[in-house]
N, C-alpha and C positions, 0 to 999 in steps of 0.2 A: 276816652270820654269818661268824665266823672259824674255820677248821679248825685244830686243834692238830696240829702236825707230828708224825708218828709214823714210826718207822724200819722196822717190819716189813711189807715187801712191799705198800705202798700202803694198809694198813689204817689208818683214821682214827679217832681218839677223838672222841666227840661233844663239841662245844663251842659255846657261844653266849654271848659276853660280854654282861654286864649283863642276863642273863635268869634268874639263879638265886640262891639264897640257901642258904648252908651253915650248918647248926646245929652248935653245938659238942657238944651232947649227942646221942649216937646210941643209939636203942633198938633192940636186935636182936630182930626179930620175923619170923616166916615170912610171906613175900609170895606165894610160889607153890609148890605141890607138883607135881612132875613125876615120875610113876611112883613110884619109891621114893626120890627125891631131893628136895631143897628149895632154894629161893633165899630168902635172908634180906635184911632191911633193911641189914645190914652189907655183904653182897655188893653190893647196889645202890650204897651209899655209896662203897665202894671203886672201883666202876666209874666213878662220877661225881667221884672225888676231884680229877682235874685241873680239872674245871669249877668245883668248889667253891673250889679254890685261886685261880682267876682272879677269882671273884666276891666272895669273902669275905663281908662283912656289908652288902652293898649292899641298900637297900630296893627292893622290886619294885613296879612298877605292875601293875594288873590284867592288862594285856596280857602283861607279862613273866611273871607267875605262870602264865598259861595256857600260855605257851611252855615254861616250866619243867616243867609237868605232862606236856606232850607229850614233852619230852626224857626224863623219867623212864620213860614208857611205852616209848619206843623202846629205852632202855638195858636195861630189864627184859626186854623181848622178846628182845633180843640175848643176855641171860644165860640165858633159858629155852632158846634155840637151842643155846647152848654146852653146857648140861647134857645135852640130847638127844644132841648130837654126842659128848660125853664118855662117855655111856652106851654108844653104839655103839663108841667106841674101846675101852672096857673089854671089851665083848662079843667083839670080834675080837682082843683082846690086842695092840693096836697100842702100840708103845713108841718113844719118842724119847729117846735117851740124852743124857747131858751132852756127850759127844764130838760128837754131831751138832749140838747147840745151839752149841757152841763154834765149829764149822766154819761154821755159818750166820751167826753174828755176825761172824766173820772175813771171810766173803764180803761181807756188807753193808758192813763197814768199808772193805774194799778198793774196793768199787764206788763208795762215796762219798768215798774219799780221806781217811778219818778215822783219827787215832791212837786208841789205847784211851782216853786221857783225854778227847779231843774227843767220842768216842762216848758216854762216860759223862755228859758235860755235856749232850748232846742228849737222852739218856734222862731226865736230871733235869729238863730243860725241859718234858718231857711230864708231869712230876709223878710220875714212877715211880722206884723204886729199881731197881738192877740185878736184884735177886731177883724183883721184880714183873715187870720186862720179860722176864726169862727164862721166867717162868711163862706169860706171854701168848704169847710166841714158841713155847713148847712146845705150847700149845693149837692155835696156827695150823698148826704142822708136823704135829701129829697129825691135824688136819682134812684136810690135804693127803694124808697117808697113807691116811686113810679114803676120800677121793675116789678115790685110785688103786686101793684095794682093791675098792671097790664099783662104780666107774664106768668107769675107764680101759679095763679089759679088754673092755668092751662097746662102745667107741667105734671106729668105722672111718671113715677118710677116704679116699675113692676118688680116682683120677686125674681122673675126670670132674668131681668136685666142685671140685678144685683148678683145673681148666681154667675152669670156670664162674665161680669167684671171680675169676680172673685177667681173664676177659673183661668181667666187671662193673666192673672198675677200670681200664679202658683209659685213662681220663683221668689216673689217678694214675701209670700206668706209661709214659705217652707221653713221649718225649724230644724231641718236636717235630722240626723239620727238622734233619738232620745232614748234614755234608759232610766227605768226606775231601779235604784240601787238599794240593796240592804248591806249592812256592814257589821262585822264582828271585830271589836278591838279586844285582844286577849291579854290577860294578866301575865306577868313575867314567868309564872310557873306553869303555863299551859302552852304547848307548842302548836303552832298553826297547822303544821303538816299532820299532826296527830288528829286534830279536830276535823280537818278536811277528809282524812281517811275514814273517820267514823261516819261522817255524812255520806260519803261515797258508798260505804258498806251497808247503809240503811239503818245504822244503829240509832240515828237521830236525824231530824230535819234541820235545815238551816235556822228556822225560827226557834226551834228547841235549843240549838247550840247557842244562839244569841241569849236566850233567857238564862241558860245555865252558866255561860262563861263570860259574856261580853261586859266590858267596863266602859263601853262607848254609848252613843245615843240610840234611841229607839228600842230599848229593851222590851217595852210593852207592845211594840208593833213589828216584831220580827226583824228589827234592825233597820227598817226602811228610813232612808234619808231623802226620799222624794224623787221627782223626775229631774233628770239632769241632761244637759246637752252633751253628746259625746265629744264634741269639739272643745268643750270647756273642761273636760277631765284632764288631770295631770298625766303626763306621759307615763309615769310609773303605774298609774291606775289602768290606763289603756293597755299597757303591756301585760298586766296581770289578768285582764279580761279578754285578751285576744283569743278568739276561737271558742269562748265560753258561750254555750247556748242559754236561752232563757230558762231560769230556774237552776242553772248550774252554779258551780263554785269556782272562784278564781284561784290562781296560784298564790301562795302566801306573799305578802308584801309588808313593809313597815310604814305605819301611819302614826304620827305624833309619838314616836318612841315605842310603839306597841306593835307586835306582830298582828297582822290583820288578814281577814278574808272578805271578799266581796261576792255578792250574788246579784245578777241582773234579774230582778223580779219580772220586769216586762221590758221588751225591746221593741221600739217603733222605728223602722228604718227611714221612713219619709213622713214624719209627722208634720201636719199643717196647723197653722193658727186657725182655730175654729171659725167658721163663717160668722157665727153669732157674735164673736168678739169684735168683728170689723164691719158688721152689717151697717151700723149707724154711720160710720165714716164713709162707706161706699155710697150709701143713700145720699148723704149730703153732697158728695163729690159729683154724683150723677145729676142730682138736682141742679147744682150750680152750672154744670156744663149745658144742660138743657135750657136753663134760664138765659144763659149768655147767648146761646144760638137763637132762641126765640126773640130776645131783645134786639140782637143784631138785625134780624129780618124785619122786625117791627120798626127799628130806627131807620133802616135803609128805605123802607116804604115812606116813612115820614119825611125823610130828606128829599126823596124824589118828588113828593107831592108839594113841597114847599117852594117858595120863590126866593132864591138865593142869588144875589147880584154882587159880584166882586167889583169894586171901583178901581182896583189896581190889578191888572192881569198878572203881574209878576208875583203876586201873593196867592194866586189860585193854587189849590192843592193839585198835584199831578193827576189824581184820580177823583177829584172832587166833583160834586154835582153842582153845576152852575147854570143859571138861567139868565 
């Protein structure tokens, strides 16, 4: 199954190549009554227009006909949901202006790096005119406003929930073994083994050796080159540091044509991404999940309390609420 690319916020149009057949003659008839509103055959055909455009006049096998019928049921159920949402939008006088639509389209264009012409081409590839796209985008933004109106004010995410989500994802936030490294790059007339021995004998510290001998970076900071992931170190560096304790000195190695020594200033075996660095992302994710759960409950209650009459039993959703 191939999904048709759509621009607005991850919403996908239903598509299934080689599984449908578009008729040239459209008979507009009522398919569903929802309270005081209706969904017609024309509405359904408009929703499936991108699919019809792909399929054209292909002859369908029995299996493909069954798939087509299921596609129609899903599309019609989505239209019924849209009507119910629109009724709630009207009830609470929610409005999305042309200015808001323009700003949202501009935001999506900037996010995807599209010119206006490129954006229009992508919309056309979805089988939509710009007017049709704007109408669908408006419905989507109205739904988001409705969710905010009915749900968001009831959602609370606590610090303990954020902490729990963080703890549950330790593997995701683990940075593995980290080491703060200091380095001495020695001039050609100074032997690394000799410097290492002087440090070991207590004649000088590693930072003092850096200040006296090093021709490399960090001379004013004890040779520190910052925190590095152990996994990212070159094999030669790992070999020279093998078994070296924090504050110790590595075996001599060659770096950029110079004899060199390394010192692990600090070693963190299981360093984690700090909670504060991901707190905002976790908060947004938990908020979204709670909003979706509350809106699903709210919408199911709305659907159960509505009068929904399908005029064609073959188009009823398998688990739909009908009256």
